[in-house]
C-alpha positions as a Markdown table, in Angstrom:
| # | Residue | x | y | z |
|---|---|---|---|---|
| 1 | Unk | 0.0 | 0.0 | 0.0 |
| 2 | Unk | 1.2 | 3.5 | -0.8 |
| 3 | Unk | 0.1 | 6.6 | 1.2 |
| 4 | Unk | 0.8 | 10.3 | 0.8 |
| 5 | Unk | 0.1 | 13.8 | 2.1 |
| 6 | Unk | -1.3 | 16.1 | -0.6 |
| 7 | Unk | -2.0 | 19.8 | -0.5 |
| 8 | Unk | -5.7 | 20.2 | -1.2 |
| 9 | Unk | -8.3 | 22.9 | -0.9 |
| 10 | Unk | -6.0 | 25.3 | 1.0 |
| 11 | Unk | -4.9 | 22.6 | 3.4 |
| 12 | Unk | -3.6 | 19.1 | 3.3 |
| 13 | Unk | -5.1 | 15.6 | 3.3 |
| 14 | Unk | -3.9 | 12.1 | 3.8 |
| 15 | Unk | -4.5 | 9.9 | 0.7 |
| 16 | Unk | -4.2 | 6.3 | -0.4 |
| 17 | Unk | -2.5 | 6.0 | -3.8 |
| 18 | Unk | -4.7 | 3.6 | -5.8 |
| 19 | Unk | -3.0 | 3.8 | -9.2 |
| 20 | Unk | -0.2 | 5.9 | -10.8 |
| 21 | Unk | -2.9 | 8.4 | -11.7 |
| 22 | Unk | -5.5 | 8.3 | -8.9 |
| 23 | Unk | -5.8 | 8.5 | -5.1 |
| 24 | Unk | -8.5 | 8.3 | -2.5 |
| 25 | Unk | -8.8 | 10.9 | 0.3 |
| 26 | Unk | -8.7 | 9.3 | 3.8 |
| 27 | Unk | -11.5 | 11.3 | 5.4 |
| 28 | Unk | -10.8 | 12.8 | 8.8 |
| 29 | Unk | -7.0 | 12.9 | 8.6 |
| 30 | Unk | -5.2 | 16.1 | 7.5 |
| 31 | Unk | -1.9 | 14.3 | 6.8 |
| 32 | Unk | 0.0 | 11.1 | 7.4 |
| 33 | Unk | 1.3 | 12.4 | 10.8 |
| 34 | Unk | -2.3 | 12.4 | 12.1 |
| 35 | Unk | -3.2 | 9.1 | 10.4 |
| 36 | Unk | -0.2 | 7.2 | 11.9 |
| 37 | Unk | -1.3 | 8.4 | 15.3 |
| 38 | Unk | -4.3 | 6.2 | 15.0 |
| 39 | Unk | -3.6 | 2.7 | 16.3 |
| 40 | Unk | -5.6 | 1.2 | 13.4 |
| 41 | Unk | -4.1 | 3.5 | 10.7 |
| 42 | Unk | -3.6 | 0.6 | 8.3 |
| 43 | Unk | -7.2 | -0.6 | 8.4 |
| 44 | Unk | -8.4 | 3.0 | 8.1 |
| 45 | Unk | -6.3 | 3.6 | 5.1 |
| 46 | Unk | -7.3 | 0.3 | 3.4 |
| 47 | Unk | -11.0 | 1.0 | 3.8 |
| 48 | Unk | -10.9 | 4.7 | 3.0 |
| 49 | Unk | -13.7 | 5.7 | 0.6 |
| 50 | Unk | -13.3 | 9.5 | 0.3 |
| 51 | Unk | -13.3 | 11.5 | -2.9 |
| 52 | Unk | -11.0 | 10.6 | -5.7 |
| 53 | Unk | -8.0 | 12.8 | -6.6 |
| 54 | Unk | -6.4 | 13.1 | -10.0 |
| 55 | Unk | -2.6 | 12.8 | -9.4 |
| 56 | Unk | -1.7 | 14.4 | -12.7 |
| 57 | Unk | -1.9 | 17.8 | -11.0 |
| 58 | Unk | -1.3 | 16.7 | -7.4 |
| 59 | Unk | 0.8 | 18.9 | -5.1 |
| 60 | Unk | 2.7 | 16.7 | -2.7 |
| 61 | Unk | 3.6 | 17.9 | 0.8 |
| 62 | Unk | 6.3 | 16.2 | 2.8 |
| 63 | Unk | 5.0 | 12.6 | 3.1 |
| 64 | Unk | 5.0 | 12.7 | 6.9 |
| 65 | Unk | 5.0 | 16.5 | 7.5 |
| 66 | Unk | 5.1 | 16.6 | 11.3 |
| 67 | Unk | 7.3 | 13.9 | 12.7 |
| 68 | Unk | 7.9 | 14.2 | 16.5 |
| 69 | Unk | 11.5 | 13.4 | 15.8 |
| 70 | Unk | 13.8 | 12.6 | 12.9 |
| 71 | Unk | 16.8 | 10.5 | 13.8 |
| 72 | Unk | 19.5 | 10.5 | 11.2 |
| 73 | Unk | 22.3 | 8.0 | 10.7 |
| 74 | Unk | 25.7 | 9.0 | 9.5 |
| 75 | Unk | 28.2 | 6.7 | 7.8 |
| 76 | Unk | 25.9 | 3.8 | 7.2 |
| 77 | Unk | 26.7 | 2.6 | 3.7 |
| 78 | Unk | 29.9 | 0.7 | 3.3 |
| 79 | Unk | 30.7 | 2.5 | 0.1 |
| 80 | Unk | 30.3 | 5.9 | 1.6 |
| 81 | Unk | 32.4 | 5.0 | 4.7 |
| 82 | Unk | 35.2 | 3.9 | 2.4 |
| 83 | Unk | 35.2 | 7.0 | 0.3 |
| 84 | Unk | 35.4 | 9.1 | 3.5 |
| 85 | Unk | 38.5 | 7.1 | 4.6 |
| 86 | Unk | 36.9 | 5.7 | 7.7 |
| 87 | Unk | 36.6 | 2.2 | 9.3 |
| 88 | Unk | 33.2 | 0.4 | 9.5 |
| 89 | Unk | 31.5 | 1.6 | 12.8 |
| 90 | Unk | 30.7 | -0.7 | 15.7 |
| 91 | Unk | 27.6 | 1.5 | 16.6 |
| 92 | Unk | 25.4 | 3.8 | 14.5 |
| 93 | Unk | 26.4 | 7.5 | 14.3 |
| 94 | Unk | 23.2 | 9.4 | 15.2 |
| 95 | Unk | 22.3 | 13.0 | 14.8 |
| 96 | Unk | 19.0 | 14.9 | 14.4 |
| 97 | Unk | 17.0 | 16.7 | 11.8 |
| 98 | Unk | 13.9 | 18.8 | 12.6 |
| 99 | Unk | 10.6 | 18.9 | 10.9 |
| 100 | Unk | 11.2 | 22.5 | 9.8 |
| 101 | Unk | 13.9 | 21.2 | 7.4 |
| 102 | Unk | 11.4 | 19.1 | 5.4 |
| 103 | Unk | 9.9 | 20.1 | 2.2 |
| 104 | Unk | 7.7 | 18.5 | -0.5 |
| 105 | Unk | 9.2 | 15.9 | -2.9 |
| 106 | Unk | 8.9 | 18.3 | -5.9 |
| 107 | Unk | 9.2 | 21.7 | -4.2 |
| 108 | Unk | 11.9 | 24.2 | -5.1 |
| 109 | Unk | 14.5 | 24.5 | -2.3 |
| 110 | Unk | 15.5 | 28.1 | -1.5 |
| 111 | Unk | 18.9 | 28.6 | 0.1 |
| 112 | Unk | 20.2 | 31.9 | 1.5 |
| 113 | Unk | 23.4 | 32.9 | -0.2 |
| 114 | Unk | 25.4 | 32.9 | 3.0 |
| 115 | Unk | 24.8 | 29.1 | 3.2 |
| 116 | Unk | 25.3 | 28.3 | -0.5 |
| 117 | Unk | 29.0 | 27.7 | -0.8 |
| 118 | Unk | 29.0 | 23.9 | -0.4 |
| 119 | Unk | 25.5 | 22.5 | -1.0 |
| 120 | Unk | 25.5 | 18.7 | -1.3 |
| 121 | Unk | 23.1 | 15.9 | -2.0 |
| 122 | Unk | 22.6 | 12.7 | 0.0 |
| 123 | Unk | 20.3 | 10.1 | -1.3 |
| 124 | Unk | 18.7 | 8.3 | 1.6 |
| 125 | Unk | 16.1 | 5.6 | 2.6 |
| 126 | Unk | 13.7 | 6.9 | 5.2 |
| 127 | Unk | 12.0 | 4.6 | 7.7 |
| 128 | Unk | 8.6 | 5.7 | 9.2 |
| 129 | Unk | 7.5 | 4.3 | 12.5 |
| 130 | Unk | 4.0 | 2.9 | 12.8 |
| 131 | Unk | 3.8 | 1.9 | 16.5 |
| 132 | Unk | 5.4 | 3.0 | 19.7 |
| 133 | Unk | 8.7 | 1.2 | 20.1 |
| 134 | Unk | 10.7 | 1.1 | 23.3 |
| 135 | Unk | 13.5 | -1.5 | 24.0 |
| 136 | Unk | 12.3 | -3.7 | 21.1 |
| 137 | Unk | 14.6 | -6.4 | 19.7 |
| 138 | Unk | 16.0 | -6.3 | 16.2 |
| 139 | Unk | 14.1 | -9.5 | 15.5 |
| 140 | Unk | 10.8 | -7.8 | 16.4 |
| 141 | Unk | 11.5 | -4.4 | 14.9 |
| 142 | Unk | 9.7 | -4.9 | 11.5 |
| 143 | Unk | 6.4 | -4.9 | 13.4 |
| 144 | Unk | 7.0 | -1.3 | 14.5 |
| 145 | Unk | 7.7 | 0.1 | 11.0 |
| 146 | Unk | 4.9 | 1.6 | 9.1 |
| 147 | Unk | 6.7 | 1.9 | 5.8 |
| 148 | Unk | 9.5 | 3.5 | 3.8 |
| 149 | Unk | 10.1 | 6.6 | 1.8 |
| 150 | Unk | 12.8 | 8.6 | 0.0 |
| 151 | Unk | 14.6 | 11.7 | 1.3 |
| 152 | Unk | 17.5 | 13.9 | 0.2 |
| 153 | Unk | 19.4 | 14.7 | 3.3 |
| 154 | Unk | 20.4 | 18.1 | 1.8 |
| 155 | Unk | 23.6 | 19.3 | 3.5 |
| 156 | Unk | 25.5 | 22.6 | 3.8 |
| 157 | Unk | 29.0 | 21.1 | 4.2 |
| 158 | Unk | 30.7 | 24.3 | 5.3 |
| 159 | Unk | 28.1 | 24.6 | 8.2 |
| 160 | Unk | 28.3 | 20.9 | 8.9 |
| 161 | Unk | 32.0 | 20.9 | 9.5 |
| 162 | Unk | 32.2 | 24.2 | 11.5 |
| 163 | Unk | 32.2 | 21.9 | 14.6 |
| 164 | Unk | 32.2 | 18.2 | 15.4 |
| 165 | Unk | 28.4 | 18.3 | 15.6 |
| 166 | Unk | 26.7 | 17.9 | 12.3 |
| 167 | Unk | 23.2 | 19.2 | 13.0 |
| 168 | Unk | 23.8 | 22.8 | 11.9 |
| 169 | Unk | 24.6 | 21.7 | 8.3 |
| 170 | Unk | 21.5 | 19.4 | 8.1 |
| 171 | Unk | 18.6 | 21.6 | 9.2 |
| 172 | Unk | 18.3 | 24.6 | 6.9 |
| 173 | Unk | 14.6 | 25.6 | 6.5 |
| 174 | Unk | 12.6 | 23.6 | 3.9 |
| 175 | Unk | 15.6 | 22.0 | 2.2 |
| 176 | Unk | 15.1 | 18.2 | 2.5 |
| 177 | Unk | 12.7 | 16.8 | -0.1 |
| 178 | Unk | 10.7 | 14.0 | 1.5 |
| 179 | Unk | 8.3 | 11.6 | -0.2 |
| 180 | Unk | 6.5 | 11.2 | -2.4 |
| 181 | Unk | 4.9 | 8.1 | -0.8 |
| 182 | Unk | 5.0 | 6.0 | 2.3 |
| 183 | Unk | 5.2 | 2.5 | 1.0 |
| 184 | Unk | 4.6 | -0.6 | 3.1 |
| 185 | Unk | 6.3 | -3.9 | 2.6 |
| 186 | Unk | 9.5 | -2.7 | 1.1 |
| 187 | Unk | 12.5 | -5.1 | 1.0 |
| 188 | Unk | 16.1 | -4.0 | 1.0 |
| 189 | Unk | 18.2 | -4.5 | -2.1 |
| 190 | Unk | 16.8 | -2.1 | -4.7 |
| 191 | Unk | 18.7 | 0.6 | -6.5 |
| 192 | Unk | 19.2 | 4.0 | -4.8 |
| 193 | Unk | 20.5 | 6.9 | -6.9 |
| 194 | Unk | 21.1 | 10.6 | -6.9 |
| 195 | Unk | 21.4 | 12.8 | -10.0 |
| 196 | Unk | 22.4 | 16.4 | -10.4 |
| 197 | Unk | 20.8 | 17.9 | -13.5 |
| 198 | Unk | 20.4 | 14.3 | -14.8 |
| 199 | Unk | 24.1 | 13.4 | -14.2 |
| 200 | Unk | 24.4 | 10.3 | -12.1 |
| 201 | Unk | 26.2 | 11.0 | -8.9 |
| 202 | Unk | 25.3 | 8.2 | -6.5 |
| 203 | Unk | 24.3 | 4.7 | -7.3 |
| 204 | Unk | 24.2 | 1.7 | -5.0 |
| 205 | Unk | 21.7 | -0.8 | -3.5 |
| 206 | Unk | 20.0 | -0.4 | -0.1 |
| 207 | Unk | 21.4 | -3.7 | 1.1 |
| 208 | Unk | 24.8 | -2.0 | 1.3 |
| 209 | Unk | 23.6 | -0.6 | 4.7 |
| 210 | Unk | 25.9 | -1.5 | 7.6 |
| 211 | Unk | 22.9 | -1.1 | 10.1 |
| 212 | Unk | 19.6 | -2.2 | 8.6 |
| 213 | Unk | 16.3 | -0.5 | 9.5 |
| 214 | Unk | 15.5 | -3.3 | 11.9 |
| 215 | Unk | 18.9 | -2.9 | 13.6 |
| 216 | Unk | 18.4 | 0.9 | 13.8 |
| 217 | Unk | 14.9 | 0.5 | 15.4 |
| 218 | Unk | 16.3 | -1.9 | 17.9 |
| 219 | Unk | 19.3 | 0.3 | 18.7 |
| 220 | Unk | 17.5 | 3.7 | 18.9 |
| 221 | Unk | 14.5 | 2.3 | 20.8 |
| 222 | Unk | 16.9 | 1.3 | 23.6 |
| 223 | Unk | 17.8 | 5.0 | 23.9 |
| 224 | Unk | 14.3 | 6.5 | 23.6 |
| 225 | Unk | 10.8 | 5.7 | 22.6 |
| 226 | Unk | 10.1 | 5.9 | 18.9 |
| 227 | Unk | 6.5 | 7.1 | 18.3 |
| 228 | Unk | 4.2 | 6.6 | 15.4 |
| 229 | Unk | 5.2 | 9.1 | 12.6 |
| 230 | Unk | 8.8 | 9.4 | 13.8 |
| 231 | Unk | 11.3 | 9.0 | 11.0 |
| 232 | Unk | 14.7 | 7.4 | 10.8 |
| 233 | Unk | 16.9 | 8.5 | 7.9 |
| 234 | Unk | 19.3 | 5.6 | 7.3 |
| 235 | Unk | 22.4 | 7.3 | 5.8 |
| 236 | Unk | 23.8 | 7.9 | 2.3 |
| 237 | Unk | 25.9 | 5.9 | -0.1 |
| 238 | Unk | 29.1 | 6.8 | -1.9 |
| 239 | Unk | 29.2 | 9.6 | -4.4 |
| 240 | Unk | 28.5 | 12.7 | -2.4 |
| 241 | Unk | 29.9 | 15.9 | -3.9 |
| 242 | Unk | 32.1 | 16.8 | -0.9 |
| 243 | Unk | 34.1 | 13.6 | -1.2 |
| 244 | Unk | 34.8 | 14.1 | -4.9 |
| 245 | Unk | 38.2 | 15.3 | -6.2 |
| 246 | Unk | 37.7 | 18.1 | -6.9 |
| 247 | Unk | 34.5 | 18.5 | -4.9 |
| 248 | Unk | 31.2 | 19.1 | -6.7 |
| 249 | Unk | 28.4 | 21.2 | -5.2 |
| 250 | Unk | 24.9 | 22.1 | -6.2 |
| 251 | Unk | 24.6 | 25.5 | -8.0 |
| 252 | Unk | 21.8 | 28.0 | -8.4 |
| 253 | Unk | 19.1 | 26.6 | -10.6 |
| 254 | Unk | 20.3 | 23.0 | -10.5 |
| 255 | Unk | 18.0 | 20.1 | -9.8 |
| 256 | Unk | 18.8 | 17.1 | -7.5 |
| 257 | Unk | 16.8 | 13.9 | -8.1 |
| 258 | Unk | 16.9 | 11.1 | -5.6 |
| 259 | Unk | 15.2 | 7.8 | -6.4 |
| 260 | Unk | 14.9 | 4.4 | -4.8 |
| 261 | Unk | 13.4 | 1.6 | -7.0 |
| 262 | Unk | 10.1 | 0.6 | -5.6 |
| 263 | Unk | 9.7 | 3.7 | -3.5 |
| 264 | Unk | 9.7 | 6.7 | -5.9 |
| 265 | Unk | 11.6 | 9.8 | -6.6 |
| 266 | Unk | 12.1 | 13.3 | -5.0 |
| 267 | Unk | 13.1 | 16.1 | -7.4 |
| 268 | Unk | 14.0 | 19.5 | -6.0 |
| 269 | Unk | 15.4 | 22.6 | -7.8 |
| 270 | Unk | 17.8 | 24.7 | -5.8 |
| 271 | Unk | 17.3 | 28.5 | -5.8 |
| 272 | Unk | 19.9 | 30.7 | -4.1 |
| 273 | Unk | 18.4 | 33.8 | -2.5 |
| 274 | Unk | 20.4 | 37.0 | -2.1 |
| 275 | Unk | 21.4 | 37.6 | 1.5 |
C-alpha cells in the first residue's frame, strides 16, 4: 500500500494511492502524521472511501510533515564509509533533523546565499515508525515500521564541519525533499541513486547498509521511545559531492533527483536567494 500527504483545498489531506494516476482521500486525517497516530491506521487507510483525486496535477507535501523526531544515521553505507576514509563503525552514528527542514518531494529549495558555498546531495532511505517502540529487539523491529520513503538529506557542508556536531549543516529551512509516498512492505536491495541535472552522482543498492532498518529501530529504541510518525533516515551511499576530487556542489538553478526503485523519486530545484 502507498500513502501520501497532498496539498488540497487550501490545506492538506492524507490519501491512499490507488494507481499511478488516482488516489483516495482518507477522510478525517489532515496528513499522514495524524493518520499514523491512530492505532488502526492501516485498516483505516485500506478501507478509505473518500473523494477521488487526480494525481496528474497533485501537489505533494512532505509525506510525513510533522514527525515528532527525525533520527539520522551517518556513515551507514559501506561504500560511503570507504570514500570518506573511515573504518566500519561498531555502533550507529546518530544526529537529528527537525521537521522544519522538510519540504515536499517536488518543491523548489531556496537557500540563503550565505549558506550556499558547499551545497551537497545525500540520497537516503527513510523509515517511518508505525507503532510505539521502546526497547524492542531487532528481530521484532519490523512490526513497528509503518513503511519506507525517499529523502534527500540536503547538506550545507561548510556549516556541517564548523564543529564536530553535524546538525547545523543538516537543518536549513525547507531543504530536504521527502516523499512522495510512504510504501509498506519494502524489501532492502533495490537501487538508490542521486542525479544532479540528470548526471548520475550516486548509485548503490539499499542492502549496502551497515545497520539495517530493523537494527536501527532496535538500537534507537533502547535509547528513547520511537512514536508513530517518527522518522529514521538511514544514511547515504558513496558519491556525495564533498568527497569528490575536486569537490562538486549544487549550484543555483540545479535540480537534484533522488530515487529508490520501488519507493519513488524526489526532485528539487535549488534557488539561491540573495542575503
